[in-house]
Structures are given as C-alpha cells and as structure tokens.
N, C-alpha and C positions, 0 to 999 in steps of 0.2 A: 916189716915197721914195725916200729918197737913206741906204744901208746904206753905214755904215763901214765898208773891209777891216779884218778883223783882222790884226795884228802880230806874227810869232813872237817869244817871252818867253824869254828867257834860264830855263836849268832850276837854276840856284843858289835855293834854298830863301829864299823873302824876297823874292827880284829881279823887279822889275816891265820890266828895261830890255828894248831891243828887241836880239833876237838877231842876231849877225853871224858867227857860225860854228856847223857843224854837230862833234860831237866825236862821232865813229864808235867805240865799242867792245864787248868781249863779254868774256864768262864765262867761260872754257876749260875750268874745273871742271864746268861744266854743259852746255854750249850745243859743237855742234861750227863747227867756221870758216863756214856757212853761214845761221846766226844773229846776229846783230848788231843791237843796240840804236843809238839817237840821243840825243844832250842837245844842247841848245842851250845857247848862252852869247854874252854882250855880252863885249865889249872887256875890261872890268875882269874877270871871273868868269873866262875861261878858264883862264887858267894855275892857278888854283886847282883846275876841276874837273879839267881835264887831269893833272894834277901825285895827283889823290886817287885817279884809272883806274889809272895807273902805279904807284903806290905797291902796287898789291896785285898788280901782276904781270898786269895784261887787257891783251892788246893795243889799241892805241890809236890813231885816225888822227884831224887836224882837216883838215875841210875849212874856206874859206871862202865857199864858195856854202851859202845857206839856201834848198830848197825850196817851191816852192807847196806851201798845206793843210798846212806844218810851224804848229803854233801851242805854244807852252811853257805 
C-alpha cells in the first residue's frame, strides 16, 4: 500500500498551496495568553493573513516552521 503523505495547506480561503509559515495568534478580548490559535500560510498569503489579524489588534507571531500533523 502506497499512502501519500498529506501536506499542510494554506488557511486562506480557496488557497490549496503548501503552507510555509505558521501564524500564531489569539483574540485577547475572549482568551487569555495561554490560548493561542494557529493559521497556516503560503508565501503568497502570509502578509494578507498576518495583516488581517494585526488590523484587529490581535497579538500575532509568525513562525517559519510547520509542525508535523498540521494540515490546513
């Protein structure tokens, strides 16, 4: 049996490109510092997704490492 390994995909709506970055963020109006969410981004949509979150004053951190098991 030859199982294809799933790739992490970009979180941008409609994008099926391979993710190259992790965008770690949280909504401080709802969650404390211990609660973070992760979006995955391809190179093309990294700035769009990051700027979308920053425009809402959400704390945002961008990592270039995509972890195992992160499927978008």
